[in-house]
Each structure stands twice: as C-alpha cells, then as structure tokens.
N, C-alpha and C positions, 0 to 999 in steps of 0.2 A: 471746594469746587470739585466736580467730577470732570475728568478729561478723558476723551476717547480719541484714539488715533487709528485710522485705517490706512493701509498701503496696498498698492497694486504691484503685480509682478511685471516683468518686461513685456508681457503680452497684453497688459492692460486689465488683468483680472485681479479682483480683490483676493489677497492671500494672507493678510495680517491684521490683527486687531490687538491693541493695547488699551486697556481702560483702567483708570486708577483714581482714587480719591473718594471723598464722601460729600454729600450735600449737607448744608448747614443744619444745625439742630433746630433752627427756627422753622424748618419745614417738617419737624417731627423727630422724636428720639429714635434710637436704634430699634428696629422692629416695627416702627410706626411711620417712618419717613416715606412719604409717597413717591418722591423723586427717586430715592435710592431703590425702592421696591420696583418701580417701573424700569429703570435702567438695568437692574439686576435680572429681572424677568426676561428682558430682551436679549441681553448678552449671554446669560447662562443658558438660555434655550438654544442659541447659536452654538455655544460650546458643546452642549450635550448632544445636539444633532450631529455635529461634525465628529465628535468622539465616537458615538455609536456607529457611524458609518465608516469609521477608521480612516478619516480624511485628514487627520492632524499629523503634522510632522513633529511639532513640539507644542507644549503649553506649560504655563506656570499659573498657579492660583494661590493667593494668600489674602488675608484680610484687606479689603479695599483695592484689590489688584487682580486683573486677569490679562494674560497675554497668550495669544495663540497664533500659530503659523500653519498654513495648509501644506500638505504634501505638494510637490511641484506640479503634478499632473491633475490635481483636483480642480474642477470647474464648478464650484458651488456658489455661483454669483447671485442667484435668486434669494438665498437665505441671507447673504450679506446685505443685499439691497433692502430686504424687509427690515433688518435691524437698523440700517442707516436711516430709512424713512421714519421708523418709529423714534429714533433718537433725534432726528431733525425736528419732528413735531414736539417732542419734549423740550428741545432747546428753544423753540419759539415761545414756549410758555415760561421757561426758567432760564432766560438769557444770562443772568449773572451767576448761575450755579452749574451750568453744563457747557463745556467747550468741546467742539468737534473739529478734528483735523482730518479732512478727507482728500 
C-alpha cells in the first residue's frame, strides 16, 4: 500500500508531504506498475518544482519514500493542491492500494 500524508502549518497552508510504500505487484512489476508510476509522477514533480524554486527547508528521498518540508515563508499552495487532487482521483480508483491523510 502507498500512504501519503499532507500537513498544514499554523496559518493553514500546506507545508509537508510524506509518501511511502509500494503498490502491489498485482498492478504491475517494478517499472510497469501504473499506480506507482502515477503517484511518483505527481509527487516527484512537486518535489522537483519546490527544489528548483529553493522552497524546501528539508527533504529525504530513498526507495519507496519521499518526505519534504517547505521553508516557513513559502506559500506554494496551488502545486500542493494539484498533487492532492491527482492523488484523490487515483485513490478513488485504487481504494485498497492508496491511503491519503490530509
């Protein structure tokens, strides 16, 4: 199962994402798993956008894991919302394989 967790700061702005896990092999082997590819595309695009814009306070990436935190003054809500909407759509199709905590 893939688990994604988003958090907001004290002002109500998204500032944190942690995503971990893998979707089952029944949805495809590594490199061919459609759910993993879709989740990775959304979350890695968010990470790359924020990193390029120097908006990240910290991040950690390893196999099946991504965690990032925005700098305290960053207000990058639209890109967070785009990723959340995309993940919610995937969750509606793969309820047993993708868990969201928002």
